[in-house]
CHARMM-style PDB file with segment names, atoms N, HN, CA, C and O in Angstrom:
ATOM      1  N   PHE     1    -201.040-154.125-144.775  1.00  0.00      PROA
ATOM      2  CA  PHE     1    -202.081-152.914-144.629  1.00  0.00      PROA
ATOM      3  C   PHE     1    -202.856-153.095-143.234  1.00  0.00      PROA
ATOM      4  O   PHE     1    -202.796-153.914-142.317  1.00  0.00      PROA
ATOM      5  N   ALA     2    -203.467-152.166-143.452  1.00  0.00      PROA
ATOM      6  HN  ALA     2    -203.516-151.501-144.197  1.00  0.00      PROA
ATOM      7  CA  ALA     2    -204.593-152.008-142.275  1.00  0.00      PROA
ATOM      8  C   ALA     2    -205.925-151.561-142.645  1.00  0.00      PROA
ATOM      9  O   ALA     2    -206.188-150.476-143.164  1.00  0.00      PROA
ATOM     10  N   PHE     3    -206.855-152.605-142.298  1.00  0.00      PROA
ATOM     11  HN  PHE     3    -206.641-153.486-141.877  1.00  0.00      PROA
ATOM     12  CA  PHE     3    -208.307-152.545-142.514  1.00  0.00      PROA
ATOM     13  C   PHE     3    -209.116-151.642-141.011  1.00  0.00      PROA
ATOM     14  O   PHE     3    -209.635-152.446-140.236  1.00  0.00      PROA
ATOM     15  N   ASN     4    -209.204-150.639-140.723  1.00  0.00      PROA
ATOM     16  HN  ASN     4    -208.782-149.986-141.352  1.00  0.00      PROA
ATOM     17  CA  ASN     4    -209.832-150.521-139.808  1.00  0.00      PROA
ATOM     18  C   ASN     4    -211.575-150.436-139.699  1.00  0.00      PROA
ATOM     19  O   ASN     4    -212.286-149.496-140.056  1.00  0.00      PROA
ATOM     20  N   VAL     5    -211.988-151.734-139.090  1.00  0.00      PROA
ATOM     21  HN  VAL     5    -211.410-152.497-138.801  1.00  0.00      PROA
ATOM     22  CA  VAL     5    -213.372-151.919-138.716  1.00  0.00      PROA
ATOM     23  C   VAL     5    -214.445-151.153-138.217  1.00  0.00      PROA
ATOM     24  O   VAL     5    -215.392-150.484-138.632  1.00  0.00      PROA
ATOM     25  N   ALA     6    -213.775-151.616-136.861  1.00  0.00      PROA
ATOM     26  HN  ALA     6    -213.006-152.159-136.524  1.00  0.00      PROA
ATOM     27  CA  ALA     6    -214.614-150.771-135.865  1.00  0.00      PROA
ATOM     28  C   ALA     6    -213.870-150.477-134.286  1.00  0.00      PROA
ATOM     29  O   ALA     6    -214.330-150.413-133.147  1.00  0.00      PROA
ATOM     30  N   ASN     7    -212.653-150.357-134.800  1.00  0.00      PROA
ATOM     31  HN  ASN     7    -212.279-150.410-135.726  1.00  0.00      PROA
ATOM     32  CA  ASN     7    -211.474-150.331-133.544  1.00  0.00      PROA
ATOM     33  C   ASN     7    -211.366-149.014-132.769  1.00  0.00      PROA
ATOM     34  O   ASN     7    -212.073-148.148-133.283  1.00  0.00      PROA
ATOM     35  N   ASP     8    -210.876-148.714-131.983  1.00  0.00      PROA
ATOM     36  HN  ASP     8    -210.301-149.417-131.565  1.00  0.00      PROA
ATOM     37  CA  ASP     8    -210.915-147.393-131.241  1.00  0.00      PROA
ATOM     38  C   ASP     8    -209.486-146.836-131.986  1.00  0.00      PROA
ATOM     39  O   ASP     8    -208.430-147.456-132.114  1.00  0.00      PROA
ATOM     40  N   LEU     9    -209.840-145.349-132.466  1.00  0.00      PROA
ATOM     41  HN  LEU     9    -210.697-144.846-132.362  1.00  0.00      PROA
ATOM     42  CA  LEU     9    -208.646-144.606-133.082  1.00  0.00      PROA
ATOM     43  C   LEU     9    -207.944-143.809-132.155  1.00  0.00      PROA
ATOM     44  O   LEU     9    -207.117-143.031-132.630  1.00  0.00      PROA
ATOM     45  N   ALA    10    -208.121-143.843-130.744  1.00  0.00      PROA
ATOM     46  HN  ALA    10    -208.792-144.476-130.358  1.00  0.00      PROA
ATOM     47  CA  ALA    10    -207.383-143.068-129.871  1.00  0.00      PROA
ATOM     48  C   ALA    10    -205.850-143.424-129.975  1.00  0.00      PROA
ATOM     49  O   ALA    10    -205.044-142.540-129.682  1.00  0.00      PROA
ATOM     50  N   PRO    11    -205.549-144.246-130.239  1.00  0.00      PROA
ATOM     51  CA  PRO    11    -203.959-144.302-130.384  1.00  0.00      PROA
ATOM     52  C   PRO    11    -203.355-143.964-131.704  1.00  0.00      PROA
ATOM     53  O   PRO    11    -202.141-143.907-131.898  1.00  0.00      PROA
ATOM     54  N   TYR    12    -204.126-143.778-132.454  1.00  0.00      PROA
ATOM     55  HN  TYR    12    -205.112-143.824-132.296  1.00  0.00      PROA
ATOM     56  CA  TYR    12    -203.837-142.873-133.723  1.00  0.00      PROA
ATOM     57  C   TYR    12    -203.180-141.585-133.300  1.00  0.00      PROA
ATOM     58  O   TYR    12    -202.142-141.191-133.830  1.00  0.00      PROA
ATOM     59  N   SER    13    -203.794-140.944-132.347  1.00  0.00      PROA
ATOM     60  HN  SER    13    -204.638-141.264-131.916  1.00  0.00      PROA
ATOM     61  CA  SER    13    -203.586-139.583-131.878  1.00  0.00      PROA
ATOM     62  C   SER    13    -201.743-139.868-131.608  1.00  0.00      PROA
ATOM     63  O   SER    13    -201.063-138.902-131.955  1.00  0.00      PROA
ATOM     64  N   LEU    14    -201.152-140.771-131.184  1.00  0.00      PROA
ATOM     65  HN  LEU    14    -201.704-141.556-130.903  1.00  0.00      PROA
ATOM     66  CA  LEU    14    -200.059-140.438-131.004  1.00  0.00      PROA
ATOM     67  C   LEU    14    -198.947-140.722-131.814  1.00  0.00      PROA
ATOM     68  O   LEU    14    -197.790-140.757-131.395  1.00  0.00      PROA
ATOM     69  N   ILE    15    -199.315-140.936-133.036  1.00  0.00      PROA
ATOM     70  HN  ILE    15    -200.255-140.908-133.376  1.00  0.00      PROA
ATOM     71  CA  ILE    15    -198.324-141.304-133.905  1.00  0.00      PROA
ATOM     72  C   ILE    15    -198.781-140.372-135.249  1.00  0.00      PROA
ATOM     73  O   ILE    15    -199.743-139.603-135.224  1.00  0.00      PROA
ATOM     74  N   VAL    16    -197.989-140.570-136.312  1.00  0.00      PROA
ATOM     75  HN  VAL    16    -197.208-141.195-136.332  1.00  0.00      PROA
ATOM     76  CA  VAL    16    -198.628-140.010-137.766  1.00  0.00      PROA
ATOM     77  C   VAL    16    -198.454-141.092-138.733  1.00  0.00      PROA
ATOM     78  O   VAL    16    -197.490-141.467-139.399  1.00  0.00      PROA
ATOM     79  N   PRO    17    -200.211-141.666-138.567  1.00  0.00      PROA
ATOM     80  CA  PRO    17    -200.153-143.163-139.607  1.00  0.00      PROA
ATOM     81  C   PRO    17    -199.988-142.816-140.653  1.00  0.00      PROA
ATOM     82  O   PRO    17    -200.354-141.789-141.225  1.00  0.00      PROA
ATOM     83  N   CYS    18    -199.115-144.105-141.158  1.00  0.00      PROA
ATOM     84  HN  CYS    18    -198.817-144.940-140.694  1.00  0.00      PROA
ATOM     85  CA  CYS    18    -198.963-144.187-142.723  1.00  0.00      PROA
ATOM     86  C   CYS    18    -197.694-142.838-143.115  1.00  0.00      PROA
ATOM     87  O   CYS    18    -197.254-142.806-144.265  1.00  0.00      PROA
ATOM     88  N   GLY    19    -197.341-142.099-142.378  1.00  0.00      PROA
ATOM     89  HN  GLY    19    -197.698-142.125-141.444  1.00  0.00      PROA
ATOM     90  CA  GLY    19    -196.540-140.670-142.604  1.00  0.00      PROA
ATOM     91  C   GLY    19    -197.304-140.134-142.969  1.00  0.00      PROA
ATOM     92  O   GLY    19    -196.619-139.175-143.323  1.00  0.00      PROA
ATOM     93  N   ILE    20    -198.294-139.858-143.245  1.00  0.00      PROA
ATOM     94  HN  ILE    20    -198.851-140.637-142.958  1.00  0.00      PROA
ATOM     95  CA  ILE    20    -199.230-138.809-143.705  1.00  0.00      PROA
ATOM     96  C   ILE    20    -199.710-137.547-142.716  1.00  0.00      PROA
ATOM     97  O   ILE    20    -200.820-137.591-142.185  1.00  0.00      PROA
ATOM     98  N   PRO    21    -198.873-136.510-142.518  1.00  0.00      PROA
ATOM     99  CA  PRO    21    -199.344-135.919-141.464  1.00  0.00      PROA
ATOM    100  C   PRO    21    -200.524-135.080-141.439  1.00  0.00      PROA
ATOM    101  O   PRO    21    -200.970-134.730-140.347  1.00  0.00      PROA
ATOM    102  N   ASP    22    -201.221-134.625-142.789  1.00  0.00      PROA
ATOM    103  HN  ASP    22    -200.859-134.910-143.676  1.00  0.00      PROA
ATOM    104  CA  ASP    22    -202.285-133.823-142.718  1.00  0.00      PROA
ATOM    105  C   ASP    22    -203.630-134.573-143.062  1.00  0.00      PROA
ATOM    106  O   ASP    22    -204.598-133.988-143.548  1.00  0.00      PROA
ATOM    107  N   ARG    23    -203.602-136.174-142.711  1.00  0.00      PROA
ATOM    108  HN  ARG    23    -202.816-136.650-142.316  1.00  0.00      PROA
ATOM    109  CA  ARG    23    -204.708-136.534-143.004  1.00  0.00      PROA
ATOM    110  C   ARG    23    -205.066-137.584-141.411  1.00  0.00      PROA
ATOM    111  O   ARG    23    -204.328-137.896-140.477  1.00  0.00      PROA
ATOM    112  N   GLY    24    -206.244-137.825-141.643  1.00  0.00      PROA
ATOM    113  HN  GLY    24    -206.843-137.571-142.402  1.00  0.00      PROA
ATOM    114  CA  GLY    24    -206.342-138.704-140.177  1.00  0.00      PROA
ATOM    115  C   GLY    24    -206.940-140.054-140.499  1.00  0.00      PROA
ATOM    116  O   GLY    24    -207.033-140.328-141.696  1.00  0.00      PROA
ATOM    117  N   VAL    25    -207.355-140.926-139.625  1.00  0.00      PROA
ATOM    118  HN  VAL    25    -207.279-140.703-138.653  1.00  0.00      PROA
ATOM    119  CA  VAL    25    -207.933-142.202-139.684  1.00  0.00      PROA
ATOM    120  C   VAL    25    -209.295-142.414-139.805  1.00  0.00      PROA
ATOM    121  O   VAL    25    -209.886-141.427-139.366  1.00  0.00      PROA
ATOM    122  N   THR    26    -210.070-143.284-140.214  1.00  0.00      PROA
ATOM    123  HN  THR    26    -209.591-144.086-140.571  1.00  0.00      PROA
ATOM    124  CA  THR    26    -211.475-143.526-139.832  1.00  0.00      PROA
ATOM    125  C   THR    26    -211.487-145.168-140.166  1.00  0.00      PROA
ATOM    126  O   THR    26    -210.664-145.822-140.807  1.00  0.00      PROA
ATOM    127  N   THR    27    -212.594-145.554-139.567  1.00  0.00      PROA
ATOM    128  HN  THR    27    -213.262-145.023-139.046  1.00  0.00      PROA
ATOM    129  CA  THR    27    -212.949-147.066-139.587  1.00  0.00      PROA
ATOM    130  C   THR    27    -214.106-146.983-140.823  1.00  0.00      PROA
ATOM    131  O   THR    27    -214.579-145.997-141.389  1.00  0.00      PROA
ATOM    132  N   LEU    28    -214.343-148.313-140.991  1.00  0.00      PROA
ATOM    133  HN  LEU    28    -213.958-149.114-140.532  1.00  0.00      PROA
ATOM    134  CA  LEU    28    -215.358-148.711-142.145  1.00  0.00      PROA
ATOM    135  C   LEU    28    -216.859-148.327-141.121  1.00  0.00      PROA
ATOM    136  O   LEU    28    -217.714-147.596-141.622  1.00  0.00      PROA
ATOM    137  N   GLN    29    -217.028-148.804-139.900  1.00  0.00      PROA
ATOM    138  HN  GLN    29    -216.334-149.398-139.493  1.00  0.00      PROA
ATOM    139  CA  GLN    29    -217.885-148.388-139.221  1.00  0.00      PROA
ATOM    140  C   GLN    29    -218.432-146.941-138.844  1.00  0.00      PROA
ATOM    141  O   GLN    29    -219.607-146.628-138.656  1.00  0.00      PROA
ATOM    142  N   GLN    30    -217.272-146.114-138.777  1.00  0.00      PROA
ATOM    143  HN  GLN    30    -216.317-146.368-138.929  1.00  0.00      PROA
ATOM    144  CA  GLN    30    -217.621-144.500-139.053  1.00  0.00      PROA
ATOM    145  C   GLN    30    -218.327-144.217-140.527  1.00  0.00      PROA
ATOM    146  O   GLN    30    -219.480-143.843-140.740  1.00  0.00      PROA
ATOM    147  N   LEU    31    -217.260-144.518-141.490  1.00  0.00      PROA
ATOM    148  HN  LEU    31    -216.323-144.822-141.317  1.00  0.00      PROA
ATOM    149  CA  LEU    31    -217.756-144.374-143.174  1.00  0.00      PROA
ATOM    150  C   LEU    31    -219.449-144.830-143.247  1.00  0.00      PROA
ATOM    151  O   LEU    31    -220.222-144.192-143.961  1.00  0.00      PROA
ATOM    152  N   LEU    32    -219.777-145.669-142.658  1.00  0.00      PROA
ATOM    153  HN  LEU    32    -219.149-146.188-142.078  1.00  0.00      PROA
ATOM    154  CA  LEU    32    -221.069-146.453-142.824  1.00  0.00      PROA
ATOM    155  C   LEU    32    -221.909-145.982-142.163  1.00  0.00      PROA
ATOM    156  O   LEU    32    -223.084-145.985-142.530  1.00  0.00      PROA
ATOM    157  N   ALA    33    -221.464-145.406-140.905  1.00  0.00      PROA
ATOM    158  HN  ALA    33    -220.509-145.403-140.607  1.00  0.00      PROA
ATOM    159  CA  ALA    33    -222.547-144.792-139.813  1.00  0.00      PROA
ATOM    160  C   ALA    33    -223.606-146.081-139.459  1.00  0.00      PROA
ATOM    161  O   ALA    33    -224.789-145.920-139.156  1.00  0.00      PROA
ATOM    162  N   ARG    34    -222.985-147.263-139.555  1.00  0.00      PROA
ATOM    163  HN  ARG    34    -222.025-147.394-139.801  1.00  0.00      PROA
ATOM    164  CA  ARG    34    -223.723-148.335-138.699  1.00  0.00      PROA
ATOM    165  C   ARG    34    -222.753-149.280-138.093  1.00  0.00      PROA
ATOM    166  O   ARG    34    -221.556-149.039-138.250  1.00  0.00      PROA
ATOM    167  N   PRO    35    -223.157-150.434-137.351  1.00  0.00      PROA
ATOM    168  CA  PRO    35    -222.444-151.687-136.865  1.00  0.00      PROA
ATOM    169  C   PRO    35    -221.693-152.164-138.270  1.00  0.00      PROA
ATOM    170  O   PRO    35    -222.179-152.175-139.401  1.00  0.00      PROA
ATOM    171  N   VAL    36    -220.550-152.499-137.911  1.00  0.00      PROA
ATOM    172  HN  VAL    36    -220.154-152.490-136.993  1.00  0.00      PROA
ATOM    173  CA  VAL    36    -220.084-153.478-139.019  1.00  0.00      PROA
ATOM    174  C   VAL    36    -219.916-154.675-138.499  1.00  0.00      PROA
ATOM    175  O   VAL    36    -219.305-154.454-137.454  1.00  0.00      PROA
ATOM    176  N   PRO    37    -220.125-156.064-138.614  1.00  0.00      PROA
ATOM    177  CA  PRO    37    -219.529-157.095-137.804  1.00  0.00      PROA
ATOM    178  C   PRO    37    -218.156-157.440-138.730  1.00  0.00      PROA
ATOM    179  O   PRO    37    -218.027-157.342-139.951  1.00  0.00      PROA
ATOM    180  N   LEU    38    -217.197-157.871-137.732  1.00  0.00      PROA
ATOM    181  HN  LEU    38    -217.302-157.951-136.741  1.00  0.00      PROA
ATOM    182  CA  LEU    38    -215.554-157.950-138.359  1.00  0.00      PROA
ATOM    183  C   LEU    38    -215.874-159.304-139.382  1.00  0.00      PROA
ATOM    184  O   LEU    38    -215.740-159.152-140.597  1.00  0.00      PROA
ATOM    185  N   THR    39    -216.202-160.317-138.956  1.00  0.00      PROA
ATOM    186  HN  THR    39    -216.311-160.440-137.969  1.00  0.00      PROA
ATOM    187  CA  THR    39    -216.513-161.318-139.916  1.00  0.00      PROA
ATOM    188  C   THR    39    -217.266-160.670-141.071  1.00  0.00      PROA
ATOM    189  O   THR    39    -216.595-160.754-142.100  1.00  0.00      PROA
ATOM    190  N   ASP    40    -218.304-160.120-141.232  1.00  0.00      PROA
ATOM    191  HN  ASP    40    -218.849-160.052-140.397  1.00  0.00      PROA
ATOM    192  CA  ASP    40    -218.732-159.430-142.439  1.00  0.00      PROA
ATOM    193  C   ASP    40    -217.602-158.533-143.474  1.00  0.00      PROA
ATOM    194  O   ASP    40    -217.588-158.636-144.700  1.00  0.00      PROA
ATOM    195  N   ALA    41    -216.904-157.861-142.857  1.00  0.00      PROA
ATOM    196  HN  ALA    41    -216.916-157.777-141.861  1.00  0.00      PROA
ATOM    197  CA  ALA    41    -215.967-157.257-143.413  1.00  0.00      PROA
ATOM    198  C   ALA    41    -214.590-158.027-143.850  1.00  0.00      PROA
ATOM    199  O   ALA    41    -213.752-157.481-144.568  1.00  0.00      PROA
ATOM    200  N   GLN    42    -214.460-159.254-143.376  1.00  0.00      PROA
ATOM    201  HN  GLN    42    -215.140-159.698-142.793  1.00  0.00      PROA
ATOM    202  CA  GLN    42    -213.450-160.511-143.348  1.00  0.00      PROA
ATOM    203  C   GLN    42    -214.272-160.907-144.879  1.00  0.00      PROA
ATOM    204  O   GLN    42    -213.794-160.711-145.997  1.00  0.00      PROA
ATOM    205  N   ASP    43    -215.190-161.316-144.672  1.00  0.00      PROA
ATOM    206  HN  ASP    43    -215.578-161.475-143.764  1.00  0.00      PROA
ATOM    207  CA  ASP    43    -215.796-161.985-145.828  1.00  0.00      PROA
ATOM    208  C   ASP    43    -215.543-161.094-147.181  1.00  0.00      PROA
ATOM    209  O   ASP    43    -215.034-161.502-148.224  1.00  0.00      PROA
ATOM    210  N   ALA    44    -215.992-159.870-146.921  1.00  0.00      PROA
ATOM    211  HN  ALA    44    -216.406-159.538-146.073  1.00  0.00      PROA
ATOM    212  CA  ALA    44    -216.188-159.018-148.333  1.00  0.00      PROA
ATOM    213  C   ALA    44    -214.966-158.641-148.681  1.00  0.00      PROA
ATOM    214  O   ALA    44    -214.757-158.490-149.885  1.00  0.00      PROA
ATOM    215  N   LEU    45    -213.910-158.407-147.752  1.00  0.00      PROA
ATOM    216  HN  LEU    45    -214.080-158.529-146.775  1.00  0.00      PROA
ATOM    217  CA  LEU    45    -212.514-158.532-148.329  1.00  0.00      PROA
ATOM    218  C   LEU    45    -211.611-159.525-148.947  1.00  0.00      PROA
ATOM    219  O   LEU    45    -210.725-159.305-149.773  1.00  0.00      PROA
ATOM    220  N   THR    46    -211.977-160.672-148.414  1.00  0.00      PROA
ATOM    221  HN  THR    46    -212.697-160.850-147.743  1.00  0.00      PROA
ATOM    222  CA  THR    46    -211.574-162.081-148.903  1.00  0.00      PROA
ATOM    223  C   THR    46    -211.937-162.562-150.525  1.00  0.00      PROA
ATOM    224  O   THR    46    -211.204-163.140-151.328  1.00  0.00      PROA
ATOM    225  N   ARG    47    -213.493-162.048-150.696  1.00  0.00      PROA
ATOM    226  HN  ARG    47    -214.088-161.579-150.044  1.00  0.00      PROA
ATOM    227  CA  ARG    47    -214.136-162.078-151.847  1.00  0.00      PROA
ATOM    228  C   ARG    47    -213.663-160.994-152.493  1.00  0.00      PROA
ATOM    229  O   ARG    47    -213.603-161.480-153.623  1.00  0.00      PROA
ATOM    230  N   HSD    48    -213.181-159.587-152.647  1.00  0.00      PROA
ATOM    231  HN  HSD    48    -213.230-159.193-151.729  1.00  0.00      PROA
ATOM    232  CA  HSD    48    -212.591-158.786-153.124  1.00  0.00      PROA
ATOM    233  C   HSD    48    -211.080-159.151-153.470  1.00  0.00      PROA
ATOM    234  O   HSD    48    -210.724-158.690-154.554  1.00  0.00      PROA
ATOM    235  N   PHE    49    -210.278-159.757-152.897  1.00  0.00      PROA
ATOM    236  HN  PHE    49    -210.567-160.131-152.016  1.00  0.00      PROA
ATOM    237  CA  PHE    49    -209.198-160.029-152.752  1.00  0.00      PROA
ATOM    238  C   PHE    49    -208.515-160.888-154.070  1.00  0.00      PROA
ATOM    239  O   PHE    49    -207.590-160.677-154.854  1.00  0.00      PROA
ATOM    240  N   VAL    50    -209.683-162.160-153.815  1.00  0.00      PROA
ATOM    241  HN  VAL    50    -210.435-162.331-153.178  1.00  0.00      PROA
ATOM    242  CA  VAL    50    -209.623-163.381-154.374  1.00  0.00      PROA
ATOM    243  C   VAL    50    -210.267-162.709-156.079  1.00  0.00      PROA
ATOM    244  O   VAL    50    -209.967-163.275-157.130  1.00  0.00      PROA
ATOM    245  N   GLU    51    -211.020-161.646-156.036  1.00  0.00      PROA
ATOM    246  HN  GLU    51    -211.264-161.186-155.182  1.00  0.00      PROA
ATOM    247  CA  GLU    51    -211.544-161.342-157.605  1.00  0.00      PROA
ATOM    248  C   GLU    51    -210.311-160.312-158.012  1.00  0.00      PROA
ATOM    249  O   GLU    51    -209.841-160.386-159.148  1.00  0.00      PROA
ATOM    250  N   VAL    52    -209.980-159.689-157.395  1.00  0.00      PROA
ATOM    251  HN  VAL    52    -210.361-159.629-156.473  1.00  0.00      PROA
ATOM    252  CA  VAL    52    -208.780-158.567-158.075  1.00  0.00      PROA
ATOM    253  C   VAL    52    -207.701-159.457-158.383  1.00  0.00      PROA
ATOM    254  O   VAL    52    -207.448-159.924-159.494  1.00  0.00      PROA
ATOM    255  N   PHE    53    -206.987-159.686-157.144  1.00  0.00      PROA
ATOM    256  HN  PHE    53    -207.192-159.307-156.242  1.00  0.00      PROA
ATOM    257  CA  PHE    53    -205.791-160.751-157.619  1.00  0.00      PROA
ATOM    258  C   PHE    53    -205.870-162.106-158.347  1.00  0.00      PROA
ATOM    259  O   PHE    53    -204.812-162.570-158.771  1.00  0.00      PROA
ATOM    260  N   GLU    54    -206.798-162.659-158.499  1.00  0.00      PROA
ATOM    261  HN  GLU    54    -207.658-162.282-158.154  1.00  0.00      PROA
ATOM    262  CA  GLU    54    -207.529-164.015-159.385  1.00  0.00      PROA
ATOM    263  C   GLU    54    -206.566-165.130-158.620  1.00  0.00      PROA
ATOM    264  O   GLU    54    -205.756-165.826-159.232  1.00  0.00      PROA
ATOM    265  N   ARG    55    -206.795-165.195-157.088  1.00  0.00      PROA
ATOM    266  HN  ARG    55    -207.453-164.630-156.590  1.00  0.00      PROA
ATOM    267  CA  ARG    55    -206.135-165.846-156.110  1.00  0.00      PROA
ATOM    268  C   ARG    55    -206.966-166.659-155.236  1.00  0.00      PROA
ATOM    269  O   ARG    55    -207.968-166.131-154.752  1.00  0.00      PROA
ATOM    270  N   ARG    56    -206.658-168.009-154.935  1.00  0.00      PROA
ATOM    271  HN  ARG    56    -205.845-168.438-155.327  1.00  0.00      PROA
ATOM    272  CA  ARG    56    -207.478-168.479-154.312  1.00  0.00      PROA
ATOM    273  C   ARG    56    -206.889-168.231-152.703  1.00  0.00      PROA
ATOM    274  O   ARG    56    -205.703-168.341-152.393  1.00  0.00      PROA
ATOM    275  N   VAL    57    -207.953-167.889-151.806  1.00  0.00      PROA
ATOM    276  HN  VAL    57    -208.917-167.800-152.057  1.00  0.00      PROA
ATOM    277  CA  VAL    57    -207.617-167.476-150.483  1.00  0.00      PROA
ATOM    278  C   VAL    57    -207.962-168.920-149.468  1.00  0.00      PROA
ATOM    279  O   VAL    57    -209.062-169.457-149.594  1.00  0.00      PROA
ATOM    280  N   GLU    58    -207.114-169.385-148.644  1.00  0.00      PROA
ATOM    281  HN  GLU    58    -206.220-168.949-148.541  1.00  0.00      PROA
ATOM    282  CA  GLU    58    -207.514-170.607-147.674  1.00  0.00      PROA
ATOM    283  C   GLU    58    -207.083-169.749-146.297  1.00  0.00      PROA
ATOM    284  O   GLU    58    -206.052-169.141-146.011  1.00  0.00      PROA
ATOM    285  N   LEU    59    -208.457-169.998-145.503  1.00  0.00      PROA
ATOM    286  HN  LEU    59    -209.295-170.492-145.735  1.00  0.00      PROA
ATOM    287  CA  LEU    59    -208.583-169.490-143.709  1.00  0.00      PROA
ATOM    288  C   LEU    59    -208.428-170.310-143.374  1.00  0.00      PROA
ATOM    289  O   LEU    59    -208.666-171.437-143.808  1.00  0.00      PROA
ATOM    290  N   GLY    60    -207.752-169.772-142.058  1.00  0.00      PROA
ATOM    291  HN  GLY    60    -207.558-168.856-141.705  1.00  0.00      PROA
ATOM    292  CA  GLY    60    -207.456-170.633-140.672  1.00  0.00      PROA
ATOM    293  C   GLY    60    -205.790-170.824-140.569  1.00  0.00      PROA
ATOM    294  O   GLY    60    -204.938-170.601-141.428  1.00  0.00      PROA
ATOM    295  N   GLY    61    -205.654-171.295-139.268  1.00  0.00      PROA
ATOM    296  HN  GLY    61    -206.346-171.477-138.570  1.00  0.00      PROA
ATOM    297  CA  GLY    61    -204.467-171.575-138.846  1.00  0.00      PROA
ATOM    298  C   GLY    61    -204.008-172.688-139.471  1.00  0.00      PROA
ATOM    299  O   GLY    61    -204.242-172.882-140.663  1.00  0.00      PROA
ATOM    300  N   ALA    62    -203.126-173.749-138.530  1.00  0.00      PROA
ATOM    301  HN  ALA    62    -202.936-173.591-137.561  1.00  0.00      PROA
ATOM    302  CA  ALA    62    -202.334-174.683-139.161  1.00  0.00      PROA
ATOM    303  C   ALA    62    -203.016-175.719-138.580  1.00  0.00      PROA
ATOM    304  O   ALA    62    -202.894-176.908-138.873  1.00  0.00      PROA
ATOM    305  N   SER    63    -203.965-175.095-137.490  1.00  0.00      PROA
ATOM    306  HN  SER    63    -204.064-174.129-137.252  1.00  0.00      PROA
ATOM    307  CA  SER    63    -205.466-176.259-137.069  1.00  0.00      PROA
ATOM    308  C   SER    63    -206.313-176.861-137.633  1.00  0.00      PROA
ATOM    309  O   SER    63    -206.762-178.000-137.512  1.00  0.00      PROA
ATOM    310  N   GLY    64    -206.611-175.690-138.541  1.00  0.00      PROA
ATOM    311  HN  GLY    64    -206.246-174.764-138.640  1.00  0.00      PROA
ATOM    312  CA  GLY    64    -207.830-175.141-139.285  1.00  0.00      PROA
ATOM    313  C   GLY    64    -208.776-174.256-138.855  1.00  0.00      PROA
ATOM    314  O   GLY    64    -209.832-174.041-139.449  1.00  0.00      PROA
ATOM    315  N   ALA    65    -208.358-173.636-137.639  1.00  0.00      PROA
ATOM    316  HN  ALA    65    -207.500-173.811-137.156  1.00  0.00      PROA
ATOM    317  CA  ALA    65    -209.393-173.062-136.674  1.00  0.00      PROA
ATOM    318  C   ALA    65    -208.598-171.572-137.343  1.00  0.00      PROA
ATOM    319  O   ALA    65    -207.417-171.414-137.652  1.00  0.00      PROA
ATOM    320  N   PRO    66    -209.699-170.655-137.409  1.00  0.00      PROA
ATOM    321  CA  PRO    66    -209.592-169.429-137.766  1.00  0.00      PROA
ATOM    322  C   PRO    66    -208.450-168.627-136.566  1.00  0.00      PROA
ATOM    323  O   PRO    66    -208.467-168.958-135.381  1.00  0.00      PROA
ATOM    324  N   PRO    67    -207.604-167.671-137.048  1.00  0.00      PROA
ATOM    325  CA  PRO    67    -206.659-166.976-135.912  1.00  0.00      PROA
ATOM    326  C   PRO    67    -207.973-166.159-135.161  1.00  0.00      PROA
ATOM    327  O   PRO    67    -209.118-165.806-135.445  1.00  0.00      PROA
ATOM    328  N   ARG    68    -206.949-166.101-133.930  1.00  0.00      PROA
ATOM    329  HN  ARG    68    -206.019-166.388-133.699  1.00  0.00      PROA
ATOM    330  CA  ARG    68    -207.622-165.663-132.839  1.00  0.00      PROA
ATOM    331  C   ARG    68    -207.484-164.094-133.092  1.00  0.00      PROA
ATOM    332  O   ARG    68    -206.603-163.783-133.893  1.00  0.00      PROA
ATOM    333  N   PRO    69    -208.154-163.166-132.582  1.00  0.00      PROA
ATOM    334  CA  PRO    69    -208.503-161.711-132.854  1.00  0.00      PROA
ATOM    335  C   PRO    69    -207.059-161.288-131.792  1.00  0.00      PROA
ATOM    336  O   PRO    69    -206.677-161.955-130.830  1.00  0.00      PROA
ATOM    337  N   PRO    70    -206.408-159.928-132.333  1.00  0.00      PROA
ATOM    338  CA  PRO    70    -205.300-159.480-131.325  1.00  0.00      PROA
ATOM    339  C   PRO    70    -205.728-159.279-130.053  1.00  0.00      PROA
ATOM    340  O   PRO    70    -206.951-159.134-130.068  1.00  0.00      PROA
ATOM    341  N   LEU    71    -205.248-159.199-128.892  1.00  0.00      PROA
ATOM    342  HN  LEU    71    -204.255-159.316-128.880  1.00  0.00      PROA
ATOM    343  CA  LEU    71    -205.315-158.619-127.708  1.00  0.00      PROA
ATOM    344  C   LEU    71    -205.250-157.409-127.739  1.00  0.00      PROA
ATOM    345  O   LEU    71    -204.531-156.769-128.506  1.00  0.00      PROA
ATOM    346  N   ALA    72    -206.227-156.813-126.649  1.00  0.00      PROA
ATOM    347  HN  ALA    72    -206.811-157.333-126.026  1.00  0.00      PROA
ATOM    348  CA  ALA    72    -206.444-155.282-126.294  1.00  0.00      PROA
ATOM    349  C   ALA    72    -205.195-154.864-126.057  1.00  0.00      PROA
ATOM    350  O   ALA    72    -204.275-155.595-125.690  1.00  0.00      PROA
ATOM    351  N   PRO    73    -205.116-153.419-126.305  1.00  0.00      PROA
ATOM    352  CA  PRO    73    -203.628-152.985-126.265  1.00  0.00      PROA
ATOM    353  C   PRO    73    -203.592-152.642-124.558  1.00  0.00      PROA
ATOM    354  O   PRO    73    -204.674-152.784-123.988  1.00  0.00      PROA
ATOM    355  N   ARG    74    -202.793-152.344-123.987  1.00  0.00      PROA
ATOM    356  HN  ARG    74    -201.914-152.230-124.451  1.00  0.00      PROA
ATOM    357  CA  ARG    74    -202.352-152.359-122.721  1.00  0.00      PROA
ATOM    358  C   ARG    74    -202.773-150.670-122.227  1.00  0.00      PROA
ATOM    359  O   ARG    74    -202.621-149.776-123.060  1.00  0.00      PROA
ATOM    360  N   GLU    75    -203.151-150.433-121.225  1.00  0.00      PROA
ATOM    361  HN  GLU    75    -203.274-151.159-120.548  1.00  0.00      PROA
ATOM    362  CA  GLU    75    -203.415-148.728-120.861  1.00  0.00      PROA
ATOM    363  C   GLU    75    -201.977-148.539-120.190  1.00  0.00      PROA
ATOM    364  OT1 GLU    75    -201.645-147.443-119.740  1.00  0.00      PROA
TER     365      GLU     75
END
């Protein structure tokens, strides 16, 4: 799934997001009308995932370090 926190939505104008032509996309930052640190969103999402699915989550790559964020899209 996609969870848009504070990303640039311009590329979404080039596609039909989720195959739904009459709906747009937004970010958590736009909905809350305030900056949202990515780590805060990750923590909240993880907490709720654990609660809803009754599963334990272990974060980090093989080295134990958190995964690096994706690279910026090419122009």
